[in-house]
N, C-alpha and C positions, 0 to 999 in steps of 0.2 A: 535486552534488545541491543544487538551490536551492529546490525545492518538493516537498511530500509531501502526499498524500491517501490515506486508507485506510478500510476497513471490515473488522472482524474479529469473530468470535464473542465473546459476553460483553458486547455493547453497546459495543464499542470503535469509536470514530469519530475519534479524534485521537491525536497522539503521546503526550500525557500519560496518556491512558487506557490506551494500549498498554503504556507503560513500567510503569505501576502494576500492571497484570495480570501482567507478566513478573516484576517484583520480588517480588510476593506469591506467586508459584508457582501462579497460578490455572489450573485446568483448566476450560475453557469448554465442554467436550463434554457433551451432554445428549440425552435422547430427543427425537425430532422433535416440535415443539410441535403441539398439536391443530389449531391454525389453519393449519398448513402441510401438512396431509394432503390437502387437496383438490387435484385432482379424483380422486385414486387411492384414497382411503379406506383400507380394511383391507388393501390390497395392501402397504402399508408394513410390516404385521406379519409378512410373509413374508420380509423381508430384515433384515440388521442395520441398525437405524434409530437408533442412538446416533451423534451427529455434532456437529460444530461448526456448528449452524444459527443463522442470523441470525433476528431476531425477525419482521421483515416485509420481504418482497422485492417485493411487487406494488404497493406505494405509490410514487408518483413525481410530481414536479412537472412534468407535461406542458406546461402553458402557458408555463412559463419557457423551455422549449426549443422552443416552437412545434410541439408534438406534439398533434394533435387526438385526441379520445377514441377514435375507431375505430382509428386508427393505434396509439395507446398500448396498446390491448388486445392488439394483434398483435405488439407489440414485446417481444422477449426481455428479461426483467428484468435479465439481465446487461448488455445494451446500455443500459438505463435507468440502472443503477447506475454504469456507466462515465461517462455524461454528468455525473452529479452529482460523482463523485469526481475526474474530470479538472478540472472547474471549481474544486473546492476546492483541488486541487494548484496550479493556476495562481494562485489567490488567495494560497495560502501562500507562493508565490514572489514575490508582489507584481507579477505580470505580468497586467494586464487582458487579456481575450480579444482586444480590438482590437489591442493591441500584439503579441500572439502571432500574430494574423492578418497583421499588417504585416511581420513577420519571416519568415524561412525556417524554419518550424516543422514538424518531422517528428513522426509519431505511430506508435507500435509497441505493439500490444496482444496480450498472450498470452491465448488463449481456446481451450477445448477442447470443453466440453459443449454440447449442443444439445437439452437435455431439454424445453425449452418447445415444441418441435415436437409433442410427444406430447399437449399440451393441446388441439390443434386437433381438434375433433370433426366439423366440417363441411369441405367442400372448401376447398382453399387459395385465397387471393386475393392480390392484389399486395402488400398490407400484410404478410401472413405471409411472402411471399417475401423482401422487403427488410428484414423485422424479425427474421429468424432466422439467416441465413447469417453465418458468421464474417467474411467480407470486409466485410459491412455494419456490423459493430461499429466497425471503424476508419473506414470511409467515412462513416458517419453523424456520428461525432465531428468529422471534418475538415470536413464540409459545414456542420454546425451552428455550429462555431466559426470557420469561414472560413479554415482552415489549408491552405496550398498546398504544403507540403513533402511528402516521402514519407509515405504512410499505408498501413499494412499490418497484417493480423492474423497472428499467429504461433501455430502449433499443433505443439509438440513434446511433447505430453502434460504431465507434471508439471513440466518445466523451461521451459515456455513463457514465463513472465514474466521469468525471468532471461536467457533467450536474447533476449527483446525488449530488455532493457536493454543487452546486449552489442551488438546491431544498432544501437541508438540511439547508443551510444558510437562505434561505427565510423563512422556517418554524420556525427557531429560532427567526428571527426578528419579525415575526407576533405573536409569543407567542404560536404557535401550539404545540411546544415541548420545553423542557428545556435542553435536551441532544439529540444530533443527531449523529447517526452512519452512515457514508457514504463512498462509494468507489465502487470498481468493481473487477471482476474476469474474467479470460479468460484461457481456456484450448483448445488445438488442439488435439482432440481425434479421428479424422477421416481424411483420405486423400481427401475425397470428397469435403469438404469445401475449402481446399487448391486448388483443381483442378478448382473450380469456381473462386477463387480469381486470379489464374494464367491467366484465360481467359480474365480478365479485363486488363491485361498488367501491373498491379500494383506491381507484385512480382519481386524481383531481381533474374535474372537467375543464378547468382553465389552465392546467399545467403549471400550477404554482404550489410548492410544498410549504405549508405554514405551521411548523411544529408549535404546539401549546397555544395557538392563537384562536380567537373566537371565530375567525373565518376559515379555520382548517376544514378542508373538504377532501382530503386524500393526498396521495403522493404522486410523484412523477417517476417513471422508469428511467434509469440512468446506467451509465457504463463506467467501468473503472477496474483497476487492479491494484492490489497492495500486497507486498511481501515483506516479512520481517525475518531476520536471522537471529536465532536465539542460542544462548549458551548458558550453562550454569554460572551463576555470578562468580563463584570462587575460581572457576576455570577462566572466565573472562579477565578477571584481575590478574591471575597468574600469567596469562598469555599477553598482557599488555594491550588488550582490546579497548577501543573507545566504546563506552556504554551510553546508549541513548536514553534508556530508562530501565527500570527493574520491575518485573512482574512479581508481585508479592503474594497474590492469591487468584484463584479462578474457580469457577463452578459452572456446571451444565446441569439442567434439569428439563422436565417436560410439564406442560400445562395440565396433563392428566385429563380427567373428565370435566371439561369446562362447559360453558353454556352452549357452545358450538365447536365443531372441529377446528375451525380457524380462529375462534375467539380467544383473546388473551385471558389469563387467569391471575387476578391480583394476588392471591395467596401464594401461588407458585412463584411469581416474580419476587415477592417479598422474601420467601425462603431462599431464593437464588442469591440475592444480594447478601443476605445474612450469612449464607454458607461461604461465599467468597471472602467476606470480611473475616470470618472465623478461620478460614484457611490461611489468611494473611496474618493472623494474630492481631487484628486491629478492631477498633470499635467505630460506631457512627461518627464520633467527633473527629476522627482522623481523616475523614473525607471532606475535601474542600471543593470538589468539582465532579460532576457526573456528565459524561458524554452519553446522552440517552439514545435509545433506539429512535424515538421521536419522529415517527413517520408523517405526522400531520393529519392523522385520521381522527374524526370526531370521537370515536369510541376508544381507540388505542391509547392516545395521549393521556386522557384522564385516568385510565387504569394504571398506566405506567407510573404516573406521578403519585397516585395513591399508594402504590407499592413502595416507591422511593421514600415517601413521607413516613410510611410505617417502618421501614428499615433504617432510615438515616435521619428522619426528622428531629428537630430540636424541640423538646417538650416546652410548650409555652413560648416558643419562638426565641428562646434565649440562646446565646452562643453565636459563634461566627456563622455566616450563611454558607449554603452549598449552592454554587452556581451551576445551572443546567445549560446544556448545549445540545445541538444536533446538526451534524454536517449535512444532513439531508436538506436543510434549508438553503445550503450553498450549492450542493451537487445534485440534488434529487436522490432517489433511492437506488443505490448501486447494488442492491440485492445481495448476491453471494459474495460481493466484495465490501459490503457496507460495514461489517463489524471491524475488519482490519483497518479500513480507512478511518473509522472512528477511533480506533486504538492509536493510530499514528497522529491524529489530531490531538488526542489527550497527551501524548508524549510531547508534542510541540507546546502545548499549554504549560506543561510542567517545566519545559526548558526555558520558556520566556516568562514564566511566572505571571501569566495573564490568561484571561478567558475571552475568546472572541465573541462578538455579538451574534444573535440569532436573527438572520434577515427575515423580514416580513412579520416580525412579532410586534404588535401594537397594543392589542387588548387580550387579556387572558381569557382562554376558553372558559365559559361560565360553568362548565362541568368540572373544572379544576379549582380546588380550594387550597391555596398556599398559606393561608393565615395560620400562624402558630407553628409552621413547619421549618422555617429557616431556609426553605428552597426559594430560589429566585432565578429569573430568566434575564440575562444581560442584553441590553439593547445597544451597547457600544463596547469597545474593547475595555475590559476592566482588569486592573491589577489583581493578582491573587489576593483575596481578602485578608487583612491583618488578623492574625489569630486563627485563621481557618486551618483545617486539617491539611497536611502536606501531601495527601494522596488523592488520586483520581480514580473514579470507577467508570467502566465502559460497559454498556449493555447492548445486546443484539438478540432479537427474538425472531424465530422462524415461523412462517405461516403454518408449518407442519406441527408447531407446538413446542419445538426444541429451543430452549433459551440458553444464553451464555452471558456471564458477567466476569470481567477481569478487573483486578485492583492493581493500579500502576503507581510507581513512585519515581522520583528523580534519582539519578545516580549520585554517589558521593562526589564532591567537588574534585576536580583534577588537582593533583599536587602542584605546588609552586614550581615553575620551571627552573631547572638547574642552569649550570653554565652552558653557554652556547656550544652547540655541537659543530665541529668543522665538517664541511661538506665538500667532497671532491666532484660530485656530479650525480647523475642518475641515468636510468634507462627508460625508454618509452617504446611501446610496440603496438602494432595493430595487425589485422589479418592481411591487408593489402597496402601498397604504397600510398594509394589515394586516401585511404582511411587514416594512415599515419600522418599525412600532411594535415588533414582535417583535425585530428586529435592534437597535433602539435600547436595549431592555432588556438584551440580551446585552452590548452594548458598554459600557453603564453599569457592569455588574458587572465587566467586564474592567478598566475604568479604576480601579476600587477596589483592584485588585491590582497595579498597576504603580507604579514609582518616579516621582517628579517629573521626573527627568532623561530618562525614557522617553516623556514626553508628546509631544515633537516627532515621535518615530518612530511613535507611535500615530497622530498626526494625518496624517503622510505616508502611512502604509499604508492607512488607511481612505479617504483622499481620492484618492490617485494609484495605489495598488496594487490597486484594485478597479474593476470595470467600472461606469461611470455608468449607472444604470437609471432607469426612468420616474418613480418616486416618490422625490423627492430633496430633501434639506434642507441648509442651511448652519448650522452651530453656531458662534457667535462666543463663544469662551471662552479666556481667557489662561492658565488653569490647569486641571488635570485634575479638581479638585473641582467647579468650576463646570460643567465639561463633563459630568461624571457626573450632576449634578443636573438639567441641561437634558435629557439623554438619558432619564433616568428619568421626567421629566415627559412627554416625547414618548411613551414606552412606555405611559403611562397615558391617552393620547389628548388631552393638554393642549397648549397652544401657548405655551411660555415666551418671554419677550422676547429671549432669546439665539438663538432659532431662527427661520429664515424659509425658505419654500419656494424652490426653484430650478428653473428651466425645464429640462426633460430634455435639451434640445439645447445648453444653455449650456456654455461651456468650464469645466473644473474651476478652482476658485479656489485661493488659497494656493499659488501657483506657487513661492514662495521657500522652501518646506520642503525641506530636504536629504533625499536618498534614504537611508532606513534602514528596513528591513523588520522588523517584530516579529510575534509570534503574535497573532492575533485570533480571536474565535469564528467558526465556520463560518456561511455564509449560511443563513438560516432557510427551508428549503424548505417550500412549501405543497403537501404531497403529498395525493393522493387515490388510491384503489384502482383499478387497471386490470387486469381479468381477463376472459377469454372469458366470454360470457354464461352458459354452463352449467358453469363451473368453480367456482362458489360452492357447489354441492351435490354431494358425492361420490356416485358411482353406488352403488346398493343392492348389498349383499353384498361 
């Protein structure tokens, strides 16, 4: 995993924000915001309407991606969000869009809902047709970014995004692509899908998701998006990429003929975890943490834990524990984005060598027996247990019966830094002068928080790890303090002597900077609202 982009409830838009919410035990579930009720109005009151809702999903930087207003109004907000988050994930990887287009880059998108079709009041047109089908979510991304590898949408219900990661990994192993972009998205844009989910009995009546707890009574529907950029490990090392985590094994299977079509199957789940471990060349003792599917349903949680105990349990309870987690306690169930957001959470646990608490967990579900298994649910941030396995497992199960499990490990430690690299400056660009000023302000703030020895990596990332855009400047500054001052001046609309404009088609400067990628602020999208003309005013009654 060399790049990550995400959106999650609670205003989470980056890895630091996600980890902070997890560590603090945040529950981001809330009633649907008033501004999100259009165009269905009071119909939301007839269904469970507490969920992990994002603040605003209709706003989008259409001009950045060449989307005209009429097309933008017809474009499913899930597709819009994917465009932005995929771009951010490539930025996080330090792979400009042009470089991704020149490589064999594959695209695997988990997506299930099509609520936005219900917003169409008039007859369909060509924009609605290409703006709402699942296949067009992947196709539009590949077209916009110029990607020529495999591009597909994946719909296996709640396991879609982790199945997409598995397919991306398989494509990398087979040589079908050299870079793979994978993940999923989910938005709740209509009360009708929630009404159907409520009829299955899977939703929590009080809108609280309590994985593994005695009070567990279902899940809450939620929204989010997660994207990871994958490369073969040898290629990532060769190319000097920053590695967030390493996927060592993955598996996908189906419940088969279970007790009911949507009922989980303990034997299938056990075989799934065992197969992923075998694929990774690891054993049960190598796993120290499992990010579970953990939906907080009275039936699903006991079956999942029984399967984990069979596949990973410590006979007699001996050995280091395996800590269980479920991001659904923090975010609600983000459905077709849930698996990849769980994967990103596990990556953060590996990075920080700690496992966050599971909110709302107080008393173990009486149908779950952890005695003699070594499995344990943390109620506070816990350091990675001493002697525990160094790897994490991530599970995601679909209501359709398709299950996925991924085994994840931490990357090798970064080599000790060598001699300081002299820096003459760097380049910054954005689509418009206004966005450039905004981005300059963000970068100035970022420079204030880095170490002097990280300045060269900052200069490389912003110059060569980003796509050169139309409004472009060159900053000549030999240290981060001068650079921060110059960028702060640009943000104020000034023209300091260290800064000069650069032609949009000029080759990037500072070619002698060594490749080292660091975290930088996300691109400052210039969003505007795109909605069908009659969606701004809910129908009466």
